N, C-alpha and C positions, 0 to 999 in steps of 0.2 A: 376589369370594367370599371372606366369613371366615369361618372355620371355626372346633370350636372347640379352647383350647391356643394359640389368638393367631397362628395361622399365617396371614398374608393373604396370598390367590390361592394356596392349595395346596390340593392336592385326590386323590386317591386313587379311581381307578375296579379294576372286576375285571371280565374275562371271567367266562365260566363252566366255566372250566377246573379252578378253586381258587378258591371264594368264602370258604372256611371258614378259606382260608390267609390271605388275604386282609382276611376282619372281625378275626382277628387280629394283623392289622399295623395295622389302621383302631384298633384297643383299645389297643394298645402308644402308639400318636400320640394318643390320647384326641380323636378324629376320626373325622367319621361318612363310612361307605362313601358313595364318590357314588353318584347317581342315574344308573342309564342301563338304556334297555332293549335285549334282544340279541333276537334272534326271528328265525325260517326262514320263507321262504314256502314251498309246496308243492314246489316245484322245488328244495329246496336251500338256496337263495339266501339269505344271511345278510343282515339288515338291521341298525344300531346305531341306534338315538335316547341323545345325551346329552343327560339333563333341566333339568342344572344349568346356569345361568350362568357359560361357563368363558375369557372374556372375559381375555387379560392372565394369565390362570392360570396356576402352576404343573406340570402334571398329569402324574401320575405310574398307568400303567396296566399293574396285575397281570395277567400273561398264561403260566403256562407250558405249552409247544409238546409237552408231553404226549399220549399217544393217546387218540382218536384224532388224532394231528400235523394233518393238512393242516387238517382242521376249525379245528384253535385257532389253525391260524399262521395261516390265512385271516381269524377272529373277531378276533385281534391288530390284522392289518394295515388291515381296517375301521374296527376303535375309532381308531386314529392317525389312521387320513385326519377318520373325522367330529370328532377333536377340534383338528384341526387348523384344519379348513374352522371351525372354532367358534371361530378366532383366539388359541386356547391359548396364552400367554409360550413356553413351552417343551415339551417332550413326552419324557417317559423311559418307555421299555417296561423293566419288570421281568417276566423272564423266567429264574424259578428255576430251570428245568429249561429246557435249549434244545436245542431237537429239533434230530435232521441232523446232531449236533455229532459224529458217527463218520465224515462224510465228510469229512473235513477236508482231504484230497489224491487225486490219482490214484493208486491201486493198480491199476488195469491199461489197456490202452490205452481210449480212446475210452469214459472213464469218467466224471462229472460231480465238482466239487467245491461240495458241495450243499450246507455251511455258509457257504460264501462268497455262493451265491446271494441264502440266506436272509437273509445280512446286508444285502444291496443289498436286498432288497426291504421291510427294516425301516426301514434310514434313507431309501430310495425315498419310502415312504407318509409318513413325516414327523418320525419321531423323531429326538431331537435329543441323546440320553443313554441310554448302555443300563446296566442294573442285573445279573447276573446270579449265578450260585452253583454250581462244580464245573465245571466244564466238563472234557469228555473228552479235548481238548487248547487249553492255555494258547495256542498261538499264531491260534487262533479273533478274539483280542480284537486281532491286528492284519487281519482281512477288514474292519475293519469304520472308514470314514471320519468316526466322532465319535466324544466319549469312551466308554472301558468300564468300570464298575467291577467285578470282579471278584471276590468274596468265597468263603468256604471254610465249609465246615461243620465245620470243626475247631473251632472256641471251644467251639462245641455239642456233640460228641463229646469232646472232651477233658475239657472238665466231669464229665460222664457218667461215663470210664473214672477218673479221680482220683480220683472220690464212691463208685465202688462196686468198686473195682477197685487199690484203693491200697495193701494190703499183699501182692499176688498177685505170682509171680513171672512175669511177661507177655514173650511173641515178638510183635513186628508182625511180621504178615506179607504182603508183597504178591503179587498173585495174578500180576502177571505182571511183566516188567523193565521195562513204561512207569509203573508205580506206582511205584518203588523210591523217588524222592524222597516223594513224598502219605505211605509208609509210614513214611520218617527221617524226616520232620518229626515227627510222632507218638513213636517209639522215641526222640527226643530230649527230649523232653519228660516224658516219661514214664517216665526212665532205663531204659529196654527193649530188649532183644536184635531185633534185625530177621533174619528171614527172606523167602525169593523162590523164588517158585512158577516153574518149567521149565515157560512152557505151548507146545504145540504147536497152535494155530490152523487145522483141514484145512476148516473152509465157515463160512461167517457163524454167528452163534451159536451154533456148536458150537464145543468144546475139549477137550482131551485134558493129565489134568496128563502130565509124565512124570517129574518130580524134585523135590525140595526142598533146595532149600541154604542150610544154616544149623540152626541146633540149635532144634528143636521139644519132644526130650524132656522129662516129668517137666514139662510148663509149660503154662500157660495161653495160649491162641491167640489174637490180635485176626485178623482177616484185613479187610484194608481197601480200599477200591475205590471210586471215584466213581457209580458205577451198578450193579444188576443190573436185568439183561433178563429172561432165559430163565432166568435160577441154572444154567447151566450150570459156569461160573470157580469162583463162589464152592461148590457145593458139593462139584462134583469136587478142588477142594482142602479143601475142608474133611473131606472122607473121607480123602484122603494124609494132612492133618498129621495125623487122630487115629492113622490105621496105624502113623505112626512115632513113636507114645507122646505126644502132645500129650495133657494131663489133659483139657483141655474146651478147644471150639473157639467162639469166638465170629463173626459176621461183620458189617462194618459199611460200610452204600452210602447215600451221601446220597442216591440220584432212586431210589427203587422203580418201577422200570419192571414190572416182572414181568410177562411176556408169558407167551404158550403154556403149556407146564408147570411153570413156575416152583414155581406154590405145593406142588403136589404134589412136586417136586425137595427146597425146602427141608425139609418135612415127613419126608421118610423120609431125610435126610441128618444127619451126626454133626452139623451147626448145634448147638448148646444154646438160642443166640438170636440173630436177625437186629436190628438195630437198624438205622432207617432215620428220613431227615428226612421232614417232610412239604411237599418241594417237589413232590409229584406227590401228589395223595389219594390212599387206599387205595383199592380197590374191595371189595366188602362180603364175598367171601371171604377177601382178605387179614386183613380187620380183625376176624377171627374165628379167623384162624389164632394161637394161643397163642406159637409161638414168636417172632413179629413184634413189636415195639417202636418204638414212634413220637414222635422227640425234636424237636420243633419250633423252626422257626430263622426264627420270626415275629419273634420282637424284633430277633434281630441284622438281620435285611432294614428294618423298621421303624427302627431306628437309622439305616442308612444312608441311610436313605430325608429320616428329618431331617435330617440333615446334608448332604445332598447341596440339599435345599433352602435350608438356611442357609447353602453356600459354606465350610461348616468341612471339615476334613481326617478322611477316615473310613479314613487309615492304620493306626491302631489297633484297627480291628473284623479288620482281616488274621493279627496274632498271630505 
């Protein structure tokens, strides 16, 4: 199969999770999105039919496993299996958002490590490479016995911050101890100070901000996180930082899961704006919320796909 742009045997398909992002990636690559029929039987079973001839082709399947997670994960697995049985030369699963990533270890007796299970499923289905972005836990790369390219949205967010906050006194805030390294990377490149939220989580999807380590008074605070789910962590952090004397508070999160009452919390919080990427498509209510601004990672993912196909290094994309 030869497509526009001179890539022989190179094609991109998309599941139903984020067709808009897949189309943007194809526009960057100057190729058409592969033709694939995805439908459901009356009992909910998923059926996939790839309409293009992909024998011997280098196939990239774009499918973030975002809500509904199980539906989109099953769709991805069936698409991979369909491509393998159609004699694709290599199948790369492109997961802009990796669902189940928070279950990366046993936190109590008799609990699963679901992130590892998902990795096994993807490999068993027939994927020979994985391209993903801002994993909740970096060690998930080791759950795969195939190559994993782990990109970061940092270049996209950093470019926006440099263009719009270059003359401000910034402080980069990590919403918890686990995100300190991420915050430090931003602070180093922006010549900004750093602060850390001391957070205690009583139960899943709920957080209570206890203290702020670092100086945020009279500064513009940027809270950096990998995902925003129920928005409790982000909003509690923003409110606390504002109380500590910050001039303005902004949030940045790669994956806008935005479940439960997240939008209501964001609207009522001290956040002046929340910047997210398009790894997960926003539902209509979120699109209409003025506080939420979307920055696209399509070009970054598209360039990674191009380099994987041509066997070039993608190290420079990590910056």
